C-alpha positions in Angstrom: 20.1 -42.2 23.5 16.9 -44.1 23.8 15.3 -45.6 20.7 12.1 -43.5 21.1 14.1 -40.3 20.6 15.5 -41.4 17.1 12.5 -40.3 15.0 12.7 -36.8 16.6 16.4 -36.5 15.8 15.9 -37.6 12.2 13.0 -35.2 11.8 15.2 -32.3 13.1 18.0 -33.2 10.6 15.5 -33.4 7.8 14.2 -29.9 8.6 17.6 -28.4 8.9 18.8 -29.6 5.5 15.7 -28.7 3.5 16.1 -25.9 0.9 14.8 -22.5 2.0 11.7 -21.2 0.4 11.4 -17.5 -0.7 9.5 -16.8 2.5 12.2 -18.4 4.7 15.0 -16.5 2.9 13.3 -13.2 3.3 12.6 -13.8 7.0 16.2 -14.9 7.7 18.0 -12.4 5.6 19.8 -9.5 7.4 17.8 -6.3 7.8 18.1 -3.9 4.9 19.6 -1.3 7.3 22.6 -3.6 7.8 22.9 -4.4 4.1 23.6 -0.8 2.9 20.6 1.4 3.3 21.4 5.1 3.1 21.9 6.6 6.6 19.0 8.5 8.2 19.1 12.1 9.2 20.3 15.1 7.1 22.5 12.8 5.0 19.7 10.4 4.4 17.4 9.8 1.4 16.4 12.8 -0.7 13.1 14.6 0.1 10.7 15.8 -2.6 7.9 18.2 -2.1 5.2 18.9 -4.7 3.6 21.2 -7.2 -0.1 20.9 -7.7 -0.8 20.4 -11.4 -4.6 20.1 -11.2 -7.3 19.3 -8.7 -10.4 17.1 -9.2 -13.6 16.8 -7.1 -13.7 14.0 -4.5 -16.6 12.8 -2.3 -15.9 14.4 1.1 -17.9 11.6 2.8 -15.5 8.9 1.4 -13.2 7.4 4.0 -10.6 6.6 1.4 -8.6 3.4 2.1 -7.4 2.4 -1.3 -7.1 4.1 -4.7 -6.2 2.9 -8.2 -6.3 4.7 -11.6 -7.3 3.0 -14.8 -8.4 4.5 -18.1 -10.0 7.7 -16.8 -11.5 6.1 -13.7 -10.5 5.9 -10.1 -11.2 2.7 -8.3 -11.6 3.4 -4.6 -12.1 1.4 -1.5 -13.8 3.2 1.4 -13.9 2.2 5.0 -15.9 2.3 8.2 -18.2 -0.5 9.5 -21.5 -0.3 7.8 -20.3 2.2 5.2 -17.5 0.4 3.4 -17.7 0.3 -0.4 -15.9 -0.5 -3.6 -16.4 2.4 -6.1 -15.7 3.3 -9.7 -15.3 7.1 -9.8 -14.9 9.3 -12.9 -11.7 11.3 -12.2 -12.7 14.5 -14.0 -16.0 15.0 -12.2 -15.8 12.9 -9.0 -19.1 11.2 -10.0 -19.5 7.7 -8.6 -20.4 5.6 -11.6 -20.6 2.3 -9.8 -20.7 1.2 -6.2 -20.7 -2.0 -4.3 -21.2 -2.0 -0.5 -19.5 -4.4 1.8 -21.5 -6.2 4.5 -21.6 -4.2 7.7 -19.1 -6.5 9.5 -16.4 -5.7 7.0 -14.2 -2.6 7.1 -12.8 -1.9 3.6 -9.1 -1.3 3.2 -6.6 -1.3 0.3 -7.3 -2.4 -3.3 -5.2 -3.4 -6.3 -6.2 -3.9 -9.9 -4.5 -7.0 -11.3 -5.2 -8.5 -14.7 -8.8 -7.2 -14.9 -9.5 -8.2 -11.3 -9.9 -5.9 -8.3 -8.5 -7.3 -5.1 -9.8 -5.7 -1.9 -8.6 -6.2 1.7 -10.5 -5.7 4.9 -9.1 -4.4 8.2 -9.5 -7.0 11.0 -11.7 -9.6 9.4 -8.8 -11.5 7.8 -10.9 -11.7 4.6 -10.2 -10.4 1.1 -12.4 -10.2 -2.0 -11.8 -10.4 -5.7 -14.1 -8.7 -8.2 -14.4 -8.4 -11.9 -13.4 -4.8 -12.9 -16.3 -4.7 -15.3 -19.5 -4.9 -13.3 -18.0 -5.5 -9.9 -19.2 -9.1 -9.8 -17.5 -10.8 -6.8 -15.8 -13.9 -8.1 -13.7 -15.0 -5.1 -13.0 -14.5 -1.4 -9.9 -15.5 0.5 -8.4 -15.5 4.0 -5.1 -14.2 5.3 -3.5 -13.8 8.7 -3.4 -10.4 10.5 -4.7 -7.1 9.6 -5.1 -5.8 6.0 -4.1 -2.2 5.3 -2.7 -1.5 1.8 -2.1 -3.6 -1.4 -0.5 -3.0 -4.8 1.4 -5.2 -7.2 4.6 -5.2 -9.3 3.2 -7.2 -12.2 4.2 -10.5 -10.6 3.5 -10.2 -6.9 1.0 -8.6 -4.6 2.6 -6.2 -2.1 0.7 -5.9 1.2 1.0 -3.7 4.3 -0.5 -4.3 7.7 0.5 -1.1 9.6 3.9 -2.4 10.7 7.3 -1.8 9.1 7.0 -5.1 7.2 5.7 -5.4 3.6 4.5 -8.9 2.6 4.7 -10.4 -0.9 1.8 -12.7 -2.0 1.2 -14.9 -4.9 -1.6 -13.1 -6.8 -3.4 -16.4 -7.6 -3.2 -18.2 -4.3 -2.7 -15.2 -1.9 -0.1 -17.2 -0.1 2.9 -15.3 1.3 6.1 -15.8 -0.8 8.3 -13.3 0.8 8.6 -10.2 3.0 10.9 -7.3 3.6 11.3 -4.8 6.5 11.2 -1.1 5.5 14.0 1.0 7.0 15.2 4.6 6.7 18.9 4.1 7.5 18.8 1.7 10.4 15.4 2.9 11.7 12.3 0.8 10.9 9.4 2.8 9.3 6.1 1.8 10.8 2.5 2.6 10.1 2.9 1.8 6.4 -0.6 2.1 4.9 -1.9 2.6 1.4 0.5 1.5 -1.3 1.2 2.2 -5.0 3.8 0.7 -7.3 5.5 3.5 -9.3 8.4 3.1 -11.7 9.9 0.2 -9.8 9.4 1.7 -6.4 6.7 1.2 -3.7 5.1 4.4 -2.6 3.6 4.0 0.9 1.5 6.5 2.9 2.7 6.7 6.5 -0.5 6.7 8.5 -1.3 10.0 10.4 1.5 11.9 8.6 1.8 14.0 5.5 4.7 11.8 4.1 5.0 9.2 1.5 7.9 6.8 1.7 9.6 5.7 -1.6 10.8 2.1 -1.0 13.1 -0.3 -2.9 11.1 -3.5 -3.0 14.2 -5.7 -3.1 15.9 -4.3 0.0 13.2 -2.4 1.9 15.4 0.6 2.0 13.7 4.0 1.8 15.1 5.7 -1.3 13.3 9.0 -0.7 10.5 10.8 0.9 7.6 12.9 -0.5 6.5 15.7 1.9 2.9 16.8 1.2 2.7 19.2 4.1 0.1 21.9 3.4 -1.4 20.3 0.3 -5.0 20.5 1.6 -4.7 24.1 2.9 -6.1 25.5 6.1 -9.5 23.8 6.2 -11.6 22.6 9.0 -11.5 18.8 8.6 -12.4 15.8 10.9 -9.5 14.5 13.0 -9.5 11.3 10.8 -9.1 13.2 7.6 -5.5 12.2 7.0 -3.5 11.6 3.8 -4.4 8.2 2.4 -4.7 7.5 -1.3 -2.1 7.2 -4.0 -2.9 6.4 -7.7 -0.5 6.2 -10.6 -1.4 6.8 -14.3 1.3 4.9 -16.0 0.3 5.8 -19.5 0.0 9.5 -18.8 2.8 9.7 -16.2 0.6 11.3 -13.7 0.5 10.9 -9.9 -2.6 11.5 -7.8 -3.1 11.8 -4.0 -6.0 12.3 -1.7 -7.1 11.4 1.8 -9.9 10.3 4.1 -12.8 12.7 3.8 -10.8 15.0 1.5 -12.9 17.1 -0.9 -10.3 16.9 -3.7 -8.0 14.6 -5.5 -4.6 16.3 -6.3 -2.6 15.6 -9.4 1.0 16.5 -8.4 4.5 16.8 -9.8 7.4 16.0 -7.5 9.9 18.7 -6.9 13.2 18.4 -5.1 12.7 20.2 -1.8 15.8 22.3 -2.1 14.7 23.5 -5.6 11.3 24.6 -4.3 12.8 26.4 -1.3 15.4 28.2 -3.5 12.6 29.2 -6.0 
């Protein structure tokens, strides 16, 4: 072995014996499907459907990308180049109380409300923004790699989707990745994960261009159940892009809200086991 190769060898040994970070551990851990996810198919995770408790007005021109509930208000991110906004909307009336447009080059995506700050992603610009909830003053911008789709948090970490089957965990202060998990139904990856909400220890994720919401264990990535919202909008003439995309959770009131792109209503729903509804 020539002497000029020694530094490379020592460097390799140094790397191999370094402790793994949370990101490395998540990336190297076996897929959740191999670690005990419930099998797919008829014997797979339980399916819930819904009962509509109440409906609320929603701007039919809003291309909804992210939705959060807080103290009687919905905070909403809308998309499309040149039309993207951050909004504060009164739930009961659908009135837009405050609105901040994004620059035309940004396509608004998911939002999360974390410790009085609103964090908003953009689609392909690899740029996110942080606002004060009161007043919508922008206090920070940050960069990330890849596309931005949905974002929520579990109180300690931001949870981010990018349209794949992988959910990424970010530090909410630095926006650096600290872990990731692949979402599986049995041994099958679940792709097109979109708008997210954290509900009672689970991640709820819209599956883009479908009427389904996946319920996900954040520790394993296993799908623990499905919510089937087929037919909730009724037989209406809607644009092709008017798909389900918007989940908001009222923790204090134990209420779940859903809506979609260009939908004229927000629905407050109660989950019902599918078999019970069919039998009823």
